[in-house]
N, C-alpha and C positions, 0 to 999 in steps of 0.2 A: 710722670708724664700725665697731663690732664686728659681725661676721657673726652673724645669727640662727641658732642651732643647734636641732636637733630635740629633743635629749635633754639633760637636766641630770643629771650624775653627781655625787652628793654623797659625800664621803669625810671623816668625822670623824677627827681625829688626836689621839692622846694617848699620849705616851711609847712610840712604836713605832719607834725608830731602827733596830732590827735587822731590821725587816720592811717598812718603808715603801717602799723603793726597788723591791722585787720587786712589791709591790702596784701602784704607779704605772706600772711598766713594762707590766704586764698590761693596764692601761687604755689607755695610749698606743698599744699594739700592736693595738687593736681594728680589725677589718676595716671597721666602720661608724665613720666619722670625724665625722659631723655631731653632735657633742656639745660641751657646755661642761663643764669640770671645776671643781667647787667644793670646795676643801679648807678645812676648818674646824679650825684648831688650837685645841684646847680646853685652853689653858694648859699645854702640855707643858713639862716641866722638863729634858728631854734635848735631843738635837740634831735632833729630828724636824722642827721648823720650818725649820732650816737646810737639811736634806735636801730638803724640799718646795720651798723657794725655788729651790734649784739646779736641781731637776728640771723645774720649770715655766717657767723663764725663756725658753725657746725655743718655748713653746706659747701662742699668742696668746689662746686661749679658756680658759685656766686661771687661776683666782684663788685666792689664799690669804687667808682671813679669820682674824684673830686675835681670841680672846676669853679672858676669865678662865675658869678651870676650872669647869664647871657640869654636866658629865656628858654621856653619849652622847646622850640625848634632846634636851638643849638644843643640842648641836652639830648634830644633824640638823635641828632646827627652824630654826636659824640658816641652814643651807644652803637650806632650803625658802623662807625669806624672800628669798633672792637668786636663786632659780631662775627662769630665763626660758624653758626648754624646754617643749614641749607635753607631753613625758613626763619622768619623773624616775626615777632608780635610785639605790640606796644600796649602797656597798661599804665594808665594814669595813677599816681600814687595815692589819690584819695578815693579811688574806686575799688571794686572787687570783681572777681570772676568766678563763675561756677566751677566746681571741682573737675568737671569733665570737659570744660571748654577747649583746652588745648588738644585733648585726645580726639574730640569730635571734629574739630576743624582739620586736624592733621589727617584723620582717616578719610574725610571728604576730599581733601586735596589729592590723596593717593588714588582713591577710587575714581575720581573724575579727571585726573591729570590736570588739575587747576593750578594756576599761578597765584591766585588769590581766592581765599574762602572767607566769607562773612557770616555773621550770625545776627540774630535779633538782639535787642537790648531791653533792659528794664530801667526806666528813669525812677530813681528812688528818692522820694521826698520825705520830709519829716513825718507826714501823716498818711502817705499813700504811695502806691507804685503804679507806674503807667507803662504799658507795653509799647514798644516802638519796633515796627517790622523792618523799616529801612528799605522797603521795596519788595515787590512780588516777582521773584525770578528763581528759576532752578539753577541754570548755568547760562552764561552768555559770553560773547566777545563783543567788543565795540564795533567790529566790522559787521556783525549780524544784528546787534541791538544798539545802534548809536544813541538812541533816545535815553539809554541808561547811564550816559556819561556823567551826569551830575547827581546821581542818586547815592544814598548810603555813604556819605563822604566823611564819616568819622574814621580816624586812623586806628582806634583802639579795639574795635570789635571784629578784627580780621587777622588772618594768617597770610603772610606773603612769602613768595620765593625771594630769597635775599638778593638774587641777581637782578631783580627789578630795580634795585636801588643803585645799580652800577653808575648811572649818570644822574641820579635824582636825589635831592636832599630837601628837607623842609626849609622854606625861605625864612631867613633871619629877620626879626623885627616886624613881621607882618601878622596882624590878627587874621583869623580864618586860615591858618596854615594848613589845616586838613583839606579845606576846599581847594587850596592851591596845589595840593600834592596828590590826593587820592584819584581824581580824574586822570591825571597823567599816568598813574600806575595802571588804571583800567585800560587806558589807551595802549600801554605796552604789553599787557597780559594777553596770552593766547586764549585763556579761559578764566572766567570768574564764576565761582559757585557759591552756594549758600546753604547753611544749616538753619532750618526753620524752627529755632528754639532760642529763647532769650537767655544767653549765656554770659553776657557782659552786663554788670550792674553799675550804672552811671549815676552817681550821687549828686543830687541838687540841694546844696546847703541853703538854708533859709537866709543866711547872711549874704549870699551871692545872687539871690534872685532879683531883689530890688536894686536898681542902679541908676546912676546919673549918666547922661549922654556924653560921649567923648568923640572927637573927630576921627579916631581910629576905627569907628564903626564903618566908615566908608572904605576901609581896606578890603572889604569884600569885592569891590570892583577890580582892584589891583590883583587880588587872588585869582579871579576868573581870567584876567588878562594874562597872568602867569601861565595858566593852562593853555590859553589860545596861542601864546608865543611858542610854547613847546610843540604843540600840534602842528603849527605852521612850518616849523623848522625840522620836523621829523615825519615827513609825509609817509603815510601808511595806507591811506584809503582816500576816497573822494572827499576833498576838503570842503566842498559845498555842503555836504551832509553834516560834517562836524561843525562847520561854521554856524549852521542852523541851530545845532544843539547848544553851542556856546552862547548864541544870542538868547536862547531860551533860559540858560542859566543866569544871564544878566537880568532877566525879568523876574524869575522865581527866587533865586538866591540874592540878587541885587536889589532891584526896586521893591518887590513885594515884601520879602522878609525883613529888609532894612526898615521899611515903613512900619511893620509890626513891632520891631525892636524899639523904634522911636516912640511908639504909642505905649509901650510897656514900661517906659522909663518913669522915674520919679520926678522928672522936671515939669515945670509949669508950661502951659500951652504956648506961651510966646517963645520959649526955648525950643519946644517941639516944632513949632512952625518954622523956625530958622533951619532946623535940621531937615525938615520935609523939603524946603526949598533947595537946600544943598543936595539932597538926594535927587531931586529933579535935574539939577545941573550935572550930577555925576552920570546919570543914565544917558543924558544927551551927549556927554563927552565920550563915553565908552561904547555906546550903541546908538549911533545917530538915527537909525531907522527903527527905533524901539517901538514906536506906536503901531507898526505893522504886526506886532505880536498879538494885537487884540483879535486877530483872525486865527490864532493858534487854538485848535480845538482842545488841546490839553489843559488850557488855563480855565479855572473855574469862574463862575459868574462874578463872585466878589472881587477876584483879582482883576477881571476886565473892567469892573466899575472903578477900581483904584487907578488903573491905567488911564481910563477916560478922564478922571478928575485931574490927574497929573497933566494930561494933554491940554486941557482947557485952563490949566493953572488955577484950579479951584482948591488951593492948598488948605484954606480954612475949612472947607467942606470935608476934606480927608480927615482932619482932626475931629470934626463934629461926628462924622460917620463912625469913627473907630473909638471914640471916647467911651 
């Protein structure tokens, strides 16, 4: 009979043969050992599955689930279907975690009776590391701190009560699946707490930093709408307050960050201009009164300048200003 474990750790796997061993070692070396490890091989075409099988053969509470390639969200959802722990955590298979991450997040969850506990992250580049706090908070609920709905929306630097996923899954085929999911879990949680230490190591590979633009970049708007639709149909508090926060997300995660992603691309300016114009169309479609956000005191000066340039359709000036 398999021993009941407190936490389910879900690791989706897809063509990560160069990184998987390091990732799994960081999980096996956890100081907190009452966990089950659920590996979901999402149709890898390299030796990832072979590496996984070899590494888990001496670990009784590790399982490898095989499925046809369906994407990150589908792999995570498969893991959730097989999770037996009271809590669940996600680790991307090309990242690593501190040896005390699970212990510290679990202890914080017990001490504060929290449904979600987050930690800080380190972005690991080839030549440097950058600290990412993901928000300044001790503990909160969306009812008391609705302005935190859109913060710290990575799925992987957190521990969740598994019951939060009773009616929630990661959306299939959508970029920004974390942004479409984590705010909903915040909305459902009675309390969200944080450990102020960088315990999750998010690797930024040099081969993945430079990129060419794709229309899927605009999935960010559909991700936010996914949150809005859930909130509207699961009334829990003043919807006017949450509506304000979702409109804020359309500006910060949608218009602003999408603009920065466009400008970081490897494409020539004429292609960037086309995407800038499409970005303008998207914000008008999803948030028709978007320009009123220029009065939001939480937005920085540079963000407000970008809003103003979009409003007067000075798209070439946006490119000139951010080049």
